[in-house]
Backbone as CSV, one residue per row, in Angstrom:
resi,resn,N_x,N_y,N_z,CA_x,CA_y,CA_z,C_x,C_y,C_z
1,MET,42.347,91.425,-26.479,43.082,91.603,-24.843,45.021,91.072,-25.274
2,SER,45.073,90.607,-26.048,46.277,90.148,-26.417,47.077,91.153,-26.592
3,GLU,46.488,91.918,-27.937,47.023,93.165,-28.191,47.068,94.293,-28.049
4,GLU,46.279,94.164,-26.532,46.030,95.647,-26.126,47.346,95.657,-24.887
5,ARG,47.791,94.497,-24.607,48.838,94.160,-23.847,50.612,94.473,-24.746
6,GLY,50.231,94.037,-25.807,51.379,94.624,-26.535,51.451,95.706,-26.726
7,GLN,50.289,96.634,-27.414,50.254,98.179,-27.475,50.896,98.594,-25.750
8,LYS,50.635,97.967,-24.356,51.240,98.399,-23.468,52.403,98.675,-23.193
9,LEU,52.826,97.035,-23.276,54.396,97.336,-23.904,55.066,97.899,-24.242
10,LEU,54.717,97.821,-25.707,55.216,98.730,-26.563,55.387,100.498,-25.666
11,SER,54.367,100.987,-25.925,54.183,102.372,-25.070,55.205,102.587,-24.114
12,ALA,55.311,100.989,-22.734,56.079,101.633,-21.858,58.024,101.562,-22.269
13,VAL,58.249,100.886,-23.439,59.587,100.619,-24.143,59.285,101.873,-24.354
14,GLU,58.680,102.483,-25.349,59.457,103.778,-25.729,59.242,104.850,-25.232
15,ARG,59.010,105.215,-23.488,58.756,105.677,-23.040,60.210,105.597,-22.168
16,LEU,60.416,104.730,-22.092,62.089,104.114,-21.244,62.733,104.371,-22.249
17,VAL,62.930,104.133,-23.563,64.402,104.494,-24.090,65.091,105.652,-24.016
18,ALA,66.261,105.636,-24.288,66.571,106.828,-24.042,66.823,107.829,-25.015
19,ASP,67.039,109.114,-25.086,66.605,109.831,-26.009,67.807,109.765,-27.367
20,THR,67.629,110.143,-28.326,68.809,109.645,-29.451,70.117,110.245,-29.186
21,GLU,70.305,111.469,-28.793,71.470,111.891,-28.306,72.116,111.390,-27.396
22,LYS,71.566,110.864,-26.473,72.307,110.021,-25.498,72.971,108.920,-25.812
23,LEU,72.184,108.273,-26.597,72.614,106.835,-27.600,73.696,107.193,-28.603
24,LEU,73.782,108.342,-29.404,74.689,108.311,-30.289,75.787,108.650,-29.317
25,ALA,75.680,109.355,-28.077,77.045,109.628,-27.286,78.147,108.113,-26.629
26,ILE,76.781,107.153,-26.734,77.003,105.977,-26.254,78.197,105.207,-27.440
27,VAL,77.366,105.686,-28.388,77.948,104.696,-30.006,79.203,105.792,-29.754
28,ALA,79.500,106.706,-29.512,81.121,107.463,-29.971,82.014,107.306,-28.699
29,GLU,81.569,106.894,-27.591,82.205,106.520,-26.587,82.935,104.981,-26.770
30,HIS,82.142,104.168,-26.934,82.691,102.637,-27.655,83.372,102.688,-28.783
31,GLN,83.122,103.770,-29.751,84.293,104.074,-31.182,85.389,104.267,-30.537
32,GLU,85.315,105.273,-30.051,86.914,105.647,-28.785,87.576,104.855,-28.275
33,ARG,86.860,103.607,-27.844,87.521,102.258,-26.808,88.139,101.479,-27.872
34,VAL,87.803,101.218,-29.204,88.023,100.863,-30.206,89.480,101.410,-31.262
35,ASP,90.683,100.540,-31.121,91.846,101.435,-32.234,91.249,100.527,-33.369
36,ALA,90.728,101.676,-34.533,90.516,101.077,-35.747,91.840,100.732,-36.799
37,GLY,92.856,101.097,-36.183,94.290,100.889,-36.789,94.400,99.476,-36.306
38,ARG,93.715,98.939,-35.252,94.200,97.471,-35.472,93.042,96.727,-36.168
39,HIS,92.155,97.126,-37.218,91.773,96.162,-37.904,91.392,96.803,-39.307
40,GLU,91.472,95.595,-40.303,91.694,95.168,-41.632,91.235,96.308,-42.204
41,ASP,89.833,96.447,-42.154,89.030,97.274,-42.911,87.567,97.822,-42.074
42,GLU,86.933,98.560,-42.557,85.454,99.291,-41.890,84.758,98.191,-41.320
43,ALA,84.047,97.056,-41.935,83.720,96.041,-41.430,84.186,95.223,-40.403
44,ALA,85.223,95.255,-40.379,86.020,94.713,-39.349,86.149,95.701,-38.016
45,TYR,85.927,96.904,-37.939,86.417,98.110,-36.827,84.917,97.934,-36.165
46,ARG,83.844,98.079,-37.396,82.393,98.031,-36.842,82.258,96.872,-36.025
47,LYS,82.561,95.300,-36.446,82.112,94.708,-35.592,82.516,95.039,-34.570
48,ALA,83.940,94.963,-34.432,84.284,95.076,-33.200,83.655,96.407,-31.815
49,VAL,83.639,97.277,-32.604,82.631,98.557,-31.690,81.403,97.353,-31.533
50,ALA,80.742,97.114,-32.303,79.875,96.232,-31.949,79.567,95.025,-30.688
51,GLY,80.618,94.742,-30.472,81.034,93.554,-29.256,80.889,94.461,-28.398
52,GLU,82.161,95.428,-28.493,81.978,96.216,-27.090,80.517,96.595,-26.363
53,LEU,79.709,97.668,-27.535,78.084,97.676,-27.339,77.438,96.592,-26.795
54,ILE,77.190,95.486,-27.324,76.822,94.205,-26.836,77.471,93.989,-25.331
55,SER,78.170,93.763,-25.191,78.673,93.652,-24.013,77.995,94.347,-22.993
56,THR,78.069,96.081,-23.143,77.493,96.892,-22.407,76.292,95.944,-21.755
57,PHE,75.481,96.567,-23.002,73.978,96.347,-22.876,73.166,95.329,-22.394
58,SER,73.930,94.076,-22.777,74.298,92.540,-21.729,74.244,92.633,-20.174
59,ASN,75.028,93.599,-20.022,75.284,93.375,-18.278,73.982,94.799,-17.769
60,ARG,73.814,95.544,-18.674,72.360,96.386,-18.290,71.220,95.450,-18.135
61,THR,70.911,94.441,-18.658,69.506,93.659,-18.838,69.999,92.408,-17.965
62,ALA,71.174,92.471,-17.479,71.211,91.778,-16.488,70.967,91.705,-15.331
63,LEU,71.502,93.473,-15.425,71.025,93.884,-14.108,69.496,94.271,-13.839
64,SER,68.692,94.632,-14.902,67.455,94.783,-14.785,66.596,93.327,-14.825
65,GLY,67.054,92.267,-15.143,66.420,90.964,-14.726,66.138,90.839,-13.413
66,GLY,67.495,90.937,-12.589,67.297,90.701,-11.387,66.654,91.740,-10.726
67,ALA,66.453,93.107,-11.121,65.631,94.024,-10.236,64.410,94.400,-10.689
68,ALA,64.166,93.469,-11.527,62.455,93.332,-11.776,61.742,92.710,-10.625
69,ALA,62.349,91.350,-10.024,62.162,91.284,-8.704,61.994,92.139,-7.738
70,LEU,63.073,93.004,-7.488,63.475,93.632,-6.606,63.092,95.564,-6.876
71,PRO,61.763,95.394,-6.963,61.598,97.087,-7.591,62.176,98.133,-7.304
72,ALA,62.506,98.279,-5.875,62.948,99.550,-5.145,64.729,99.981,-5.896
73,VAL,65.084,98.447,-6.222,67.028,99.131,-6.880,66.917,99.785,-8.305
74,ILE,65.898,100.069,-9.141,65.790,100.890,-10.380,64.847,102.027,-10.154
75,PRO,65.543,103.186,-10.147,64.060,104.418,-10.034,63.545,104.641,-10.933
76,GLY,61.977,104.764,-10.973,60.821,104.580,-12.331,60.512,103.353,-12.478
77,LEU,61.319,102.071,-12.002,60.223,100.662,-12.477,58.631,100.582,-11.735
78,GLY,58.555,101.025,-10.577,57.201,101.429,-10.465,56.436,101.920,-11.074
79,SER,56.532,102.813,-12.179,55.621,103.515,-12.992,55.572,102.345,-14.172
80,VAL,56.491,101.751,-14.353,56.507,100.856,-15.605,55.422,99.360,-14.942
81,VAL,56.146,99.387,-13.739,54.822,98.014,-12.809,53.526,98.417,-13.420
82,THR,53.103,99.758,-13.042,51.651,100.294,-12.849,51.450,100.358,-14.760
83,LEU,51.815,100.328,-15.457,51.291,100.443,-16.751,51.156,99.249,-17.205
84,VAL,52.206,98.500,-17.035,52.266,97.260,-17.691,52.204,95.735,-17.174
85,GLY,52.072,96.006,-15.811,51.956,94.800,-14.423,53.375,94.405,-14.488
86,GLY,53.266,93.789,-13.457,54.338,93.333,-12.577,54.649,92.018,-13.351
87,THR,54.074,91.172,-14.173,54.743,90.000,-14.883,55.564,90.318,-16.631
88,LEU,55.420,91.807,-16.648,55.651,92.566,-17.856,56.586,93.015,-17.367
89,ALA,57.063,93.506,-16.328,58.154,94.607,-16.014,59.404,94.531,-16.179
90,ASP,60.078,93.033,-16.197,61.484,92.931,-16.513,61.532,93.173,-18.063
91,MET,59.979,92.282,-18.659,60.391,92.532,-19.728,60.435,93.524,-20.668
92,ALA,59.683,94.450,-20.174,59.677,96.377,-20.321,61.306,96.279,-20.551
93,LEU,62.092,95.685,-19.877,62.996,97.004,-18.981,64.071,95.747,-19.928
94,MET,64.174,94.953,-20.367,65.202,94.270,-21.018,64.934,94.529,-22.389
95,LEU,63.420,95.256,-22.833,63.417,95.395,-24.184,63.801,96.747,-24.201
96,LYS,63.810,97.632,-23.451,64.357,99.144,-23.299,66.014,99.224,-23.432
97,PHE,66.403,97.877,-23.006,67.810,97.865,-23.434,68.400,97.178,-24.908
98,GLU,67.697,96.455,-25.000,67.938,95.523,-26.262,67.158,96.411,-27.423
99,VAL,66.356,97.331,-27.020,65.619,98.369,-27.977,66.918,99.499,-28.611
100,GLU,67.655,100.100,-27.384,68.547,100.689,-27.352,70.037,100.397,-27.570
101,LEU,70.374,98.878,-27.766,70.936,98.083,-28.397,70.932,98.481,-30.217
102,ALA,69.714,98.127,-30.531,69.402,98.154,-31.911,70.261,99.765,-32.282
103,LEU,69.364,100.700,-31.371,69.546,101.982,-32.357,70.640,102.194,-32.306
104,CYS,71.716,101.523,-31.244,73.142,101.902,-31.107,74.102,101.660,-32.424
105,LEU,73.655,100.094,-32.831,73.951,99.484,-33.412,73.402,99.913,-34.977
106,THR,72.293,100.637,-35.226,71.994,101.375,-36.476,72.784,101.884,-36.665
107,ALA,72.989,103.249,-36.164,73.603,104.364,-35.778,75.206,103.895,-36.450
108,LEU,76.086,102.792,-35.600,77.147,102.330,-35.730,77.082,102.262,-37.435
109,TYR,76.234,101.338,-37.782,76.792,100.732,-39.218,76.370,102.287,-40.084
110,GLY,75.893,103.367,-39.740,75.874,104.636,-40.981,74.478,105.069,-40.901
111,TYR,73.361,104.514,-40.077,72.020,104.760,-40.706,71.349,106.103,-39.270
112,ASP,70.794,106.859,-39.755,70.463,107.826,-39.109,69.047,107.646,-38.072
113,ILE,69.127,107.714,-37.037,68.391,107.335,-35.986,67.986,108.608,-35.236
114,HIS,67.858,109.524,-35.918,67.070,110.910,-35.783,65.562,110.446,-37.119
115,GLN,65.778,109.570,-37.744,65.202,109.799,-38.518,63.531,108.520,-37.966
116,ASP,62.086,108.459,-37.865,61.463,108.159,-37.517,61.542,106.384,-38.091
117,ARG,61.608,106.434,-39.138,61.726,104.931,-40.072,62.489,103.894,-39.778
118,GLU,64.502,104.531,-39.330,65.174,103.486,-38.717,64.861,103.662,-37.372
119,ARG,64.392,104.564,-36.784,63.934,104.349,-34.919,62.984,102.781,-34.996
120,GLN,61.788,103.102,-35.955,60.876,102.230,-35.843,61.524,100.174,-36.322
121,LEU,62.569,101.003,-37.317,63.344,99.596,-37.712,63.736,99.114,-36.718
122,ALA,64.486,99.797,-35.890,65.469,99.254,-34.837,64.434,98.501,-33.428
123,PHE,62.852,99.517,-33.257,62.176,98.508,-32.495,61.783,96.990,-33.224
124,LEU,61.783,96.964,-34.378,60.996,95.762,-35.027,62.588,94.629,-34.847
125,LEU,63.408,95.328,-35.307,64.777,94.786,-35.172,65.186,93.742,-34.233
126,ALA,64.729,94.672,-32.946,65.118,94.004,-31.548,63.750,93.164,-31.055
127,GLY,62.595,93.730,-31.333,61.801,92.355,-31.122,61.548,91.297,-31.902
128,VAL,61.942,90.994,-33.118,61.730,89.693,-33.540,63.252,89.211,-33.537
129,LYS,64.136,90.009,-33.577,65.078,89.130,-32.540,64.759,88.346,-31.457
130,THR,64.604,89.493,-30.365,63.960,88.684,-29.476,63.156,88.009,-28.897
131,TYR,62.221,87.398,-29.920,61.287,86.568,-29.910,61.995,85.262,-30.549
132,GLU,62.428,85.499,-31.549,63.135,84.497,-32.192,63.562,83.847,-31.136
133,GLU,64.643,84.486,-30.551,65.667,83.865,-29.690,65.197,83.152,-28.691
134,ARG,64.258,83.730,-28.094,63.353,83.203,-27.019,62.666,82.338,-26.995
135,GLU,61.954,82.043,-28.063,61.284,81.230,-28.615,62.043,79.815,-29.919
136,GLN,63.077,80.462,-30.258,63.550,79.573,-30.659,62.812,78.916,-32.087
137,ARG,62.560,80.018,-32.576,61.695,79.762,-34.132,61.422,81.169,-34.510
138,HIS,61.291,80.747,-35.880,61.087,82.284,-36.785,59.878,82.641,-36.811
139,VAL,59.419,83.975,-36.747,58.684,84.408,-36.305,58.134,85.386,-37.732
140,VAL,56.589,85.287,-38.213,56.181,85.562,-39.343,55.148,86.561,-38.904
141,LEU,55.460,87.593,-39.278,54.644,89.002,-38.555,53.282,89.544,-39.413
142,ASP,53.172,89.316,-40.454,51.697,89.388,-41.157,52.166,88.806,-42.795
143,ALA,50.873,88.115,-42.724,50.622,87.965,-44.228,51.146,88.758,-45.450
144,ALA,50.863,89.891,-45.060,51.568,90.684,-45.996,52.734,91.183,-46.369
145,ILE,53.571,90.721,-45.163,54.883,90.789,-45.411,55.971,89.256,-45.877
146,ALA,55.810,89.526,-47.164,56.845,87.915,-47.474,57.626,87.919,-46.727
147,GLU,57.545,86.234,-46.301,58.826,85.334,-45.246,60.245,85.939,-46.324
148,GLY,60.961,85.699,-45.422,62.406,86.110,-45.984,62.855,87.329,-46.328
149,THR,61.828,88.571,-46.980,62.369,89.826,-47.111,63.096,90.888,-46.260
150,ALA,64.148,91.516,-46.403,64.673,91.762,-45.477,63.641,93.239,-44.902
151,ILE,63.558,93.143,-43.446,62.774,94.153,-42.577,62.936,95.369,-43.346
152,TRP,64.355,95.627,-43.821,64.430,97.439,-43.941,63.915,97.593,-45.488
153,ASN,63.307,96.427,-46.019,62.849,96.630,-47.768,61.166,96.840,-47.126
154,TYR,60.519,96.763,-45.575,59.605,97.226,-45.746,58.852,98.290,-45.603
155,SER,57.225,98.548,-46.038,56.859,99.874,-46.116,56.581,100.425,-44.192
156,GLY,56.496,101.326,-44.825,55.840,102.254,-43.372,54.862,101.623,-42.835
157,ARG,53.841,101.460,-43.159,52.921,100.584,-42.769,53.317,98.943,-42.402
158,GLU,53.682,98.087,-43.195,54.487,96.984,-42.773,55.379,96.852,-41.466
159,ILE,55.920,98.333,-41.255,56.811,98.426,-40.091,56.030,98.315,-39.039
160,THR,55.078,99.690,-39.001,54.051,100.003,-37.947,53.303,98.610,-37.466
161,LYS,52.994,97.897,-38.810,51.982,96.570,-38.093,53.023,95.432,-37.797
162,GLY,54.566,95.589,-38.050,55.141,94.479,-37.588,55.193,94.394,-36.420
163,VAL,56.081,95.724,-36.099,56.163,95.862,-34.108,55.160,95.815,-33.021
164,THR,53.750,96.274,-33.584,52.987,95.989,-32.983,52.555,94.389,-32.613
165,SER,52.413,93.345,-33.844,52.528,92.159,-34.114,53.764,91.950,-33.104
166,VAL,54.766,91.754,-33.220,56.137,91.424,-32.431,56.040,91.707,-30.827
167,PHE,55.193,92.884,-30.611,55.385,92.907,-29.434,54.597,92.316,-28.543
168,THR,53.349,92.096,-29.349,52.231,91.476,-28.806,52.714,90.284,-28.511
169,LYS,52.843,89.517,-29.356,53.829,87.698,-29.382,54.969,88.189,-27.934
170,ILE,55.665,88.920,-27.808,56.566,89.011,-26.617,55.667,89.211,-25.349
171,ALA,54.796,89.954,-25.466,53.674,90.044,-24.153,53.082,88.587,-23.489
172,LEU,52.800,88.340,-24.769,52.157,87.121,-24.402,53.068,86.184,-23.392
173,ILE,54.438,86.309,-24.173,55.239,85.331,-23.277,55.473,85.350,-21.503
174,GLY,55.843,86.800,-21.675,55.968,87.343,-20.521,54.616,87.278,-19.667
175,VAL,53.879,87.014,-19.756,52.422,87.231,-19.255,52.363,85.538,-18.976
176,SER,52.754,84.269,-19.983,52.242,82.984,-19.657,53.651,82.536,-18.617
177,ARG,55.013,83.355,-18.567,55.997,82.607,-17.655,56.552,83.728,-16.324
178,GLY,55.050,84.762,-16.336,55.415,85.103,-14.895,55.437,84.620,-13.104
179,PHE,55.499,83.559,-13.632,55.640,82.244,-12.197,56.938,82.305,-11.586
180,LEU,57.932,82.595,-12.481,59.152,83.376,-12.313,59.364,83.668,-10.812
181,ARG,58.494,85.123,-11.205,58.139,86.017,-10.178,57.913,85.830,-8.649
182,VAL,57.099,84.140,-8.421,56.798,84.166,-6.948,57.762,83.727,-5.868
183,LEU,58.943,83.775,-6.236,59.747,83.234,-5.315,61.243,84.517,-6.106
184,PRO,60.820,85.510,-5.433,61.676,86.720,-5.449,63.022,86.463,-5.809
185,VAL,63.651,85.427,-4.591,65.318,85.304,-4.987,65.570,84.235,-6.228
186,VAL,64.873,83.178,-6.514,64.726,82.812,-8.051,64.747,83.504,-9.443
187,GLY,63.794,84.405,-8.867,63.302,85.622,-10.000,64.577,86.064,-10.284
188,VAL,65.541,86.675,-8.943,66.700,87.500,-9.390,67.652,86.533,-9.890
189,ALA,68.442,85.528,-9.399,69.303,84.881,-10.181,68.897,84.532,-11.560
190,VAL,67.345,83.908,-12.086,67.091,83.164,-13.271,66.593,84.513,-14.344
191,GLY,66.267,85.464,-13.835,66.427,86.814,-14.354,67.808,87.190,-15.421
192,ALA,68.729,87.691,-14.209,69.964,88.039,-14.780,70.561,87.381,-15.442
193,GLY,70.881,86.222,-15.196,71.152,85.674,-15.933,70.544,85.090,-17.275
194,MET,69.519,85.111,-17.794,68.690,84.819,-18.778,68.784,86.325,-19.667
195,ASN,69.030,87.405,-18.981,68.440,88.456,-19.735,69.871,88.868,-20.149
196,LYS,71.206,88.414,-19.693,71.961,88.818,-20.281,72.662,87.723,-21.734
197,ALA,72.261,86.770,-21.233,72.222,85.657,-22.418,71.644,86.294,-23.646
198,LEU,70.479,86.117,-23.159,69.192,86.816,-24.343,70.050,87.869,-25.413
199,THR,70.315,88.902,-24.381,70.855,89.953,-24.925,72.353,89.876,-25.927
200,ARG,72.639,88.905,-25.414,74.204,88.863,-25.803,73.606,88.050,-27.327
201,ARG,72.758,87.289,-27.746,72.121,87.149,-28.840,71.652,87.488,-29.244
202,VAL,70.957,88.237,-29.038,70.022,89.388,-29.964,71.075,90.228,-30.776
203,GLY,71.766,90.796,-29.892,72.505,92.137,-30.291,73.515,91.260,-31.316
204,LYS,73.851,90.361,-31.153,74.732,89.818,-32.238,73.829,89.518,-33.301
205,ARG,72.589,88.974,-33.641,71.886,88.821,-34.840,71.584,90.169,-34.978
206,CYS,71.651,91.169,-34.398,71.110,92.045,-35.058,71.911,93.041,-35.563
207,GLN,73.071,93.144,-35.260,74.737,93.312,-35.905,74.676,92.423,-37.317
208,GLU,74.788,91.278,-37.093,74.740,90.620,-38.437,73.533,91.223,-39.223
209,GLU,72.497,91.092,-38.894,71.454,91.919,-40.020,72.097,92.965,-40.728
210,LEU,72.440,94.170,-40.078,72.520,95.173,-40.348,73.911,95.296,-41.122
211,ALA,75.034,94.412,-40.482,76.105,94.236,-41.614,75.759,93.845,-42.766
212,ARG,74.721,92.788,-43.008,74.423,92.144,-44.215,73.620,93.494,-44.846
213,ARG,72.717,94.242,-44.576,72.330,95.558,-45.211,72.956,96.152,-45.584
214,VAL,73.407,96.756,-44.941,75.238,97.463,-45.646,76.332,96.992,-46.920
215,GLN,75.986,95.571,-46.680,76.579,94.967,-47.939,75.900,94.502,-49.086
216,PHE,74.561,94.733,-48.512,73.216,94.359,-49.639,73.015,96.036,-50.625
217,GLU,73.173,96.672,-49.423,73.018,98.317,-50.242,74.990,98.697,-50.933
218,ASP,75.551,98.445,-50.425,76.503,98.619,-51.196,76.553,98.123,-52.885
219,VAL,76.349,96.655,-52.690,76.259,95.850,-54.007,75.264,96.499,-55.140
220,LYS,74.124,97.247,-54.427,72.733,98.060,-54.996,73.568,99.059,-56.017
221,VAL,74.386,99.768,-54.833,75.040,101.000,-55.358,76.048,100.515,-56.416
222,ALA,76.652,99.629,-56.418,77.813,99.247,-57.261,77.171,98.786,-58.698
223,ASN,75.677,98.494,-58.302,75.053,97.947,-59.741,74.545,98.951,-60.530
224,ARG,74.522,100.073,-60.633,73.666,101.299,-61.103,74.518,101.485,-62.193
């Protein structure tokens, strides 16, 4: 039953995530906002653009957190509620924006988000960092995945299992804390503030992970 909830949540997020071209356009727009000449190197420039992206998407999750208690505010929210249930609706919307943020950051750091593997890695990265930030503890996704192994070194099978596993864990959090929706006004205030803060932290950790990935791969190339 718990894995079924996770699959429903994952399916809802997959349906909600914007298409690749829209996300690439968002990245390009944010790159134009940041003056590359004011930064000493590519790493500093990317970090600055990442900060702009994180700010944009954290504002969007703040809106979704409030709107989850007021379904009429966001078009299409009703279908999300139908698919995953009211207690997981704001979780699905929050994850939509956090996965989109992870995909935008992945593209910013030079990876092709048209590729299925990169898209799945972005889902996994967003899910893992969301769970860890929300629960304030490390998540071990599967015994077959060595603890401490960078997620970009996972096999395709491990990525798929990892995504399902972490979305199941997140779904269980959403169900267990659904009491915030009992009082709509409280739900709006708490949902907006918590989602914004959480997305900022998740985005920051995703950015740091991708920066380490680039650095790691640059070192590998240099040592060949």
